[in-house]
N, C-alpha and C positions, 0 to 999 in steps of 0.2 A: 646330234650335232651330225651336220651336213656333211660332205664332202670337198664345201668349197672353202675349206683354208689349209692353210700349209700346216705340214707337221713340225718345224721349227715355229711358226707364230704361236701354236695353238699349246707347244711346252712352254715356251718361255710364258705367254699370259696364263696360264695355268697352274704355272713354280711348278714344272715338271709334275703335272696333273695331282698334285696337293690340297689347290683351294677348293673347299667343299666335301672336302674326306673328313670323316668323325675321328677326333684322335682324345689324345690325353683323357686318358680314362680312369675314372675313382669308382669303386665300388663302398658302398656304407656298411660298417661294420656285419649287420643284419642280412645284407643281402638282396634289401629290397630295391634300392636305387641303384640305377647307372649313372656316374655322372661323365659329360664327356666336350668338348670344344667341336662346334661348326658353326659356319655361317650363318645370323638369323633365317634366312631366306636361302634360296638357290639359285640368285641370281648376286649374293652381295656376297664380300671378298673378307668381313670382319669377321672374324669369330666369333659365337656366343656363347654363353652356359647354358646348357640341355643338360635334364633330366631324363632318364627312363625309369618307368615302370615296370617293376621284372612280374610281376603279377601279371600284371593286363599287356602288358607292350604298349602303353601310350609314352608320347615323347611331349617334353615338357619343355619350352625355350624359358630361361629360370632368368636370364640375363641376355638385354638386346644391346650392343655398343650404339647401336645408332638412336637408341631413344635416351643414351647415356652421357652421350657425347653432343653437343650440339656445334663444335667448330673443328675444324681437323683435328686429328691425331699431331699430337708435338711431346717427341719422348726427350726424358732427359737422357744427356752426354751419357752416364753409367747406364741405363735399359740400351743406348744403341751398340754400345761397347759389349755390353749382354750378349744380345743378339748375333754380334759376330760370331762370338766365341759359340755358343749355340748353333750358328750356320739356321739361324730363325728365320722365317722370309716372312710367316704370316702376318697379319694383320689383325687389331681389336684384343681379344681375351686371349695372351697367348699362354699363359700361365694360371694357375690358382691354388689354390690351400684349402685344405676342412680340416674342421674341428676333428676331435677323435671320434663324435657320434652322427659327424657328416651333416649335421645340423645350421652349420653356420660356413661361408667359403666367404676367403678374401681374396683379390685379385686388384690389379692396376689398370687404369686406360689414360693413355695420354698422360702419366707423370699423375694422377689422382687417384685418391685407395676410395675404395669400395669393397662393402660387405653386404653378402644375400644371407636372408635367414632362409634356408632352404625348406623349411616346411609352410612356412606362411606366403614363399613367395615372394617376399620385400628384399628391394633391394635401393641402397641408402649411400649415398655418397658421406663418407668422413671430412670433414673441413680438415686439410692439412696446410704447410707452407707449399704445397708441388714438390715436384721431383722424385716419385716415389717409387721407390724399386725394389720390388724383390717381396712383397708384404704378404706375412704370414701370421694366419689366424691360429693361437696358440691351441694348445689338445683341451681345454674345457671348453673353448670358444667363448670365452670373456674378454679378449683381447687383442689386440692386432700389433705386431712388430711390422716396421719397416724400416726402409734405411733411405736416406736422402741429405745429400752432399756429403757421404762419408760418415754420418752421425744416425746410430741405431736411435730408434725411437721407440716407443708405445704408446697408443693408445686405446683408452678402457671404452669395451663397446654400450658398457650401463652409463656412463656420467659424461663419453668425451672428451675427457682428462687426457692431453697427450704432452710426452714427456720427453727428454733424452733419457737413454741408458748411460750410454757407449758414447763422446763423445771424440773429435779428432785432437790428438796434441800434440801436433807438428802441421806443416804442410804439404806432406804427402804420405797424411794418414789417412785411413779409411777403418771403420767399425764396421763388421758387417758384408762385406762384397768378398766376393773369393777373386784371389791375384791373379791376372792374366797368365800365370804357366797354369795354373791349379784348374782353371777353366778350357783354355784351349788343347790338354794335355791329358789334367786325370780327369774329365768329365763330372770336375766338383766345381758346380755351379752357385754355390752357396756360402756364405761366410756365418751364418749361425743357426741356433739348433736352440731350441724350446724344451725346456725342462717336460714331462711328462704332468705335472698338477699345474703346471702357469703360472709358475711364479721368479723361474730364473730363468736367465740364457746362457748358454756358451756364444761369446763373438771372438770372431777373429779379428785381431787389429793385423793392418797390413802396413807395412812402413814400404812406400817405394826410392828413398832417398838415395840405398843402395845401385837403384839400377840405372841402367846409362840411358840416357835422352837420345832419342830417334826422332825428325825431324819428318814430318808426310805432306809434302808440298801441292800444291793443286795446279798446275805446272799453266791447264786450263782459264783458270782466275790466281791474274797474277796481283792483284791487289789483297786477292788471299790470305791472313798469315797462315804461314805452314803449321801444322798440329804437331805438337809435342807429344810424343808415347814414349812410357817407360817400356822398353824393350827388352831383355837379357837372353841376350846372345851366347850361344854355347858358348862357356869358358868364363865368361861375366858372372857378375854381382847375381843375386835373384833377389825377390823382395824379399825381406825382415819380416817372418809371421812368426806371432802370438796368441795364445789365446787365453780368454779372460772369464769369471763366472759373474756374470751381472743378473743385480736383483732389480725387483720392483721397486725397493725401498733406497733404491742408491747404495749399496753393497757392491763393492768391487777385488774380485779375486784375482791374481793372476794365476795363471794352470803356470806350474813348476816344471817346466817341461821346455828344453830346446830341441831343436829338430832342423835338419835341412827342408824336407817338404813335408807340407802335412795332407795325407789322401785327402783323412776323411774324417766323419764325429758320427757318432752311433749315441743316442740319448734314448731311450725306452725305459718300460717299467721291468723289463727282464732283468736288469742290474745294473751295474753300475756307470756311468756314459764311458764309452770305448773311445778310444783316440789312436790314430792309425798313422804311422809316419814311416818316412823314408829315407834314407841316407843319399846323399848325393850323388855314388857311385848305381845306386838303385837294388845294390846286390843286398841287402838285407830292409828287412822292413819289420817295423816292430807295432804290436796291438798293445794297448797301454789300457790300464782302467783308471779312472778318477776320483778322488775325494772332492767332489764340488765347495764342503765349506773351507777346504783348506789349500785345495787348490795342488793338493798332492798327486802323484803319479802312482804307480804298481806298474811292471812289467809282466803282461798275461801271458805273450807268446811272439816269438823271434821267428819270424822267416828266411831263410838266407837264398842264394843263390849264387854260384860261381860267375854267373852272366847278370841278369838280373830276375829281379821280383817281380810280376805284375800286379797291375793296381786293378782290383775286380769292381766288376759292378753290384751292389743290393749285400757289401761284406766289406767286412765282419760286420753282425752283427747279432742279438739274443733271439732266442727263442724265450717266449711266456716263463718257461720254467726255470730261465737260468745257465742255460747251456749256451754256447760261444758256437756260431755259425760261420762259416770261412768257405771260400774257395782255396783249395792247397795242390800243389805240384804232387802227385802221385804218379810216380813213373813215369811215362813221357806223358800223363793225361791230367788236364784244371779237373779237381775232383771234391764233390760235398765231403766236408767234414763238419761233423756237430756232435760238442763238447772231442771226445778222443775217437770219436768212430769215421772213417770215412767210408760213406753211403755208396758212392757209384762208381762199377768199376764199366769199361767201358766205354765211357762215354766223354766229350770234351764242353765240361761246362761251359757257358759263357756268362751266364748270366743269374742269379739268385732274383726271381721275379713276386714272390709272396712266402711269407712264415707265418705258420698255422702252430696250433698246439700239435696235432697228427700228421702233420704233412709239410713237404714245403718245397714248391712249387719252382723248376728252376728251367732254364734254353738250354739246349745242349744239341750236340750235334754227336752221330753215330759213326758209321762207318761213310760215310757224304758228306764233305763239309758243304755241299748247295742247299743242305736239307738240314733245317733248324727246328727242333721239335718241342712240346712242351713236355716235359715230367713231372709225374708228382710222387717225389721223396716220402716216403716213412717206413713204417717195417719192411718193407716191398717197392720196387721202383716200378712204376706203371708210365706207361707213354697215353698223352689225353689226347695229345692232337693227330687227328689221321688226315692220310693224304700228303702228296709228295707237295713238299712247298715249305716256307718261312714262318712258323709261325709261336708267337708268346700268346701271354694273358695276365690278367689282373684280378684278385678276387678277392671279398671280402664276404663272411659267413660261407653259407652252400653254394653262392652263388658266381659264377666263374666267365668271366668273357674274355671269347676266344676272337684272336685279333691275329687274321691265316692271309696270306699271300702263295699264290702260285701263278705257274705256266699257263693255267687252263682261262683264269681271267686277271682283265685289269684291275688295279691297286691291291689295297687289302680290304679283307670283309670283317667283320666285329661283328660278334653271334654272341647273343647271348640265352642260352636255352635251346628254344626255336625261332626266335626273333631277330631276325638282321638289322644291324641299326643303316638305316640307310643312307649313304654316301651321295652328294651332290659334284662329285669333283668328273672333269668330264672323261667322255671316253674318248681313248687315241684313237683321230683319224687310220692307225694302222695296226695290224695285231704282230710281235714280237714272234717268229721261227728259230729259236735255237736250237740248234743239235749241242747236245751238251754230252763233255770228249772227257774222257780218262786218258794222258799222253805222253810217253816217253816213260824212259828210266825211274823217275818220279815221280809218275802218275801224276801229274801236273794235272788240274780241274779247266776247262776251256768251254766257251761255248765259240761255235763258228755259227754265223747267220749268212746265206747268199741274198742275193735279191728275190723280191719277190717271183714267182713264176722262172726261176733263174733255170736253163733249158743245157740239160748236163750236155758235158765237152766244149760248152763254151769257156774259154778260160778268162777268169778272173783278177782281175789285179787286189794286191791284198793287201789290209787297212785291221793295225792292229790296234789294238783298243784298250790297251791297261789301265790301272791303278798301279795294283803290281807294286805296291810297298806295304810296310806293316800296318795294321789295325785295320782296314778297309779292303775289302771282298768284294770282288765283282761279279763271279760266275755264285750265282742264286736260281734256286727254283724259283724263280719271281716273274712274270711277265714284264712288269716296267722296270727290271732292273737293266732291261736288253732295247727299249724303245726306241730311242738315240744312234743305237748300233747299227738296227735294222734299218732305219731310216737311210744311214750313210750307208747299209751292204746293196738297198734298192736304186741307190747314186752310182749302181755300177761297180759293186767292191765285195768284196769279199773278206766280212770281218769277223776277226779270229779275236775275242779277250779272254785271257789268262791269268789267274793266280797262279801266282811263283811262292818261291820261299820266304818264308816274311809274315804272309799274310793268315787271317784268324781261323779258327776250327779246325786244325791237325796237327794239334800239340805242340810241348816242349820244344821239340828239338828239332820241330819245323820250322817255327817262330825262331829258335834262337842263331839258327845256322847262316842270319843274314848279319851277325853280326862282324863290326867293322867292313864290312864288305858288302855294302850295300851295289855298288858298281858291279863289280862280278857276279854275285850270284842273284840278280834281279834280274841284270840282262842277258844270263844264261841263258834265264825259265823262259826269257820270251825267244830268244833262238831256237831254242830246242823246242818249244809248244809248236811254234812255227813250221820247223823241218817235220814234226810228228804228225800235223794236221795235213800237212802237204802229201806226207806217204798213206796218210787215209781217204783224201780228196783230190784225185788228182786236176782238175778244175781251175785250182791254188797256181796261179803264175809268180812264180819267186824270183822274176828276172821284174817286177812291178812290184814291191812290197815298201808303204809307206807306217807310219805307227804316228798314232795324235794320245797325246791325256794331259792332264792338267792336276797341278801340285805335286803332288808324286808323281804322278803318271808325267807330267810334263818335263820332270828333274829326267827319265826312263825315255823320254822321246827324244829329249836333244843329246842323251847319253849315248842312245840308239845310234842315230847318225854321223855323231861325233867318233863314235870305237870300231864301231861295225859296219862300211859303210859298203862292204863287200854283201851285208845280207838287206841292209836299208837303205832303202831308195831316194828319202823325203821324211821329213818331221815336223809335226805341228804340237811346239811344248806350250803349256797354258799355262800362266804363274809357275814356271817351274824354279825348283832351288838349285842353284850354281856352285853357289860358294858357302857349304854345311856350318862355317863360319858364320855367317850372318842369318843362321836358324837359330831355334832357341835353346834353352840350357838342356829339359827335360829330353824333350825327341832324343836330338841331335845324341847329348853325351849317352843318352842311355846305351842305344847304338853304333855310337862310333869310338866310346869314351871321351875323356875328358882332352880336348885342343894342347894343352900344355902337356899332356901326357903322350899323344898320340899323336904329335903331328902329321906326321907321315901318314898316316892313317887320311886325315881331312882330305893331304893334298894328293890321295890317287882317287879319292870317292867323289872331289868337285869339278869341276868342270872346266874354271878359268883356262887353264892352264893348255887343252886339248884346243882350245881355238883354233891352230893352226893347221889343225886335222879335217877343219871341214870341210866336206868336198861334195855333200848332197846339198840339195833344199831345203832350209830351216823357216818355220816361220817361227818366231817368239811372240805371243801373246800376254799382257799382264795389264792387272787395274792398276790406276796410278794411285788409288787409296788403301790399296792393301795394306795393312797391319800385322798382318801374318808372315807372308810370306812378301817381303817389299819388295818394290819395284828395283833395286838397287841390284837384286839379281839380274834383273834382265839387262837391267843396263851396263852391267859389269861384262857381261858376255857379248852382248853387242860391242863395246866398246874393243875387247880383246878382241873378237872376229873382224873389226872393222882395221885394228893395228894391223892385224895378218892378213888384210886383205881379200878376207873370205867374203861372199855376196851373199846374203840374210835379208827374210826380213820381218822386220819388228809392227805389231799392231798395239799402241797404248788404247788403253780404255780409262776416258779422264772421265773421274767421281767414283768410278767401280773396285769393290773388293776385293777379297777372295769369294765372296758368294755370286751364285749368278748373275750376272746386271740384267740391265730393267729389257721389258719387252723387245723393242726392238732391234736391243743391239744384241740381245743374246740369236734373237733370228734370225741377222747378217751374218755375226758371226759365223753361224754354220754353213752358212752360205758361201761364205768367203772361204773358209776349209775346203769346202767339197772344189771349188774354184781351183784353189791354188793345188789340190792331193791330183786333179785331172792334169793340169798341167802340167806338175813338174813328174807325174809317173806316162806321160801321153811319149 
């Protein structure tokens, strides 16, 4: 890769340097094979399914989309929606499922169903009516379930028989799909689960009839009808979700349980099926066991918290010998508990990676939230990952795939023993040089990036570049986390990235300190980080400070120029939430409460009423096809600003969703932002 391409173009066309990188790893139970997705060739963008022989290090392409598809990719609407929720921008094979012995894999391409015999290498298409979403081979490898047009179907691999096991009983009903709120906010992207012996499934029935309808138009194409979406805005009705045990012989057993939120289902040989639910206020989470024959449930554990109970990745689950594995609140820590025993201390456990007979792998942070390491927890706690960075792992048998990012290299490295799985991701034309800092009385974690070749003593305008809200962390010990910030710095700015209260990795009190106070806590932390950084680095010019961000970061940027114009002299708000009553139930009510109960909280944390305070340049950017933070947020703020006589700039992006826009748009968007910032701070 030469230096004849601009960083913005390179970042856009490589989808932030993810195209070509190996991903989505799985390991066979005996540890002899590692499976992963990567483009079929170094010049392709469509992911194929690969296998690594751990004994020899040989890699083999098992399924090549170019060989399996002759027509351009045409995704079902349900699959497009699923990818929007998962922020999936890849092409080709973007997900797959394995049988328990890892001899059969299933996947979808362009709404068509394929299975691969991983022993022989044979890949074949199974005839269906099309529109295939989320195909999953059963644990025994004899059949595949999939969803099409809201119907959950099963196809027998031996006979080819294809039959429905759960069909919609209403216009707004689906079986086997996750509802919007589960996929967007709970990281539950599936709606059915196989029994270990492959004869029954637990299926989620979702009825969207109670959910209010919103309509997203395409103003650039007025002949195109508006798209209708079921959007559960804060304070309004969610979809009605129920569970059913469905058998291959047509038996249909309702699960005798009503709930507000379905967090997850776990069905393994370690015990009865586990169903985890939350109350609407999210202060109670209950783990139930299910008797599949009758649909009866029993409470196994009830977790409560006066503010909220966290939804956790990889738990609850069973060990093979029937002990319950979960992540619990222990003092100010998220701790691993197995059975009645809390097994970690001094760690913030972020997720469970693997459960084996003798040990459990977790990803966790110790004293420094910018570092995430892999720990093996058994009779003792052992850190497996080495070196500063962000680490994860996948295990099968005695084989562990380590996936590691660091400030010392680009992207992530996937290693199996002495073998490193090759990545074909582009090498960025720039290298980030963040200075990691701990700032102020709250020990805010931050990264400061100066222009490459900066001469000390030269004053620099400052650009704050946060996300700054819950769930997402920007300050990580990883090179790729700071590439865009470094490019912005190289345009003549001192760029400061700060993680304030509410961000992950620092414990319960830190996360809960934003409850009912988005605007106060998160903005105060950005101000404090800025002032503390300027005390350390005299070249920061606090008379020229701008802030930019996307999504929550966009909200924070608009908030900053509206409420603290004494500190922030320009702002760029990308896809900002401006009125929290327009954002979804699970996220918003967790942090701000129910709008009927706390209207004053919604008023004080939203931006519309602040329109007449704008005295600084503000650019607002929004994708008109965004179905997460809908464009109404920007349009309502812009209308209020206009009514108050406050000049501002709006960039509407036609056809763009909440995800990164297409190549040319993404490149020019960065360039336009830099021009705006330079003019505003001149």
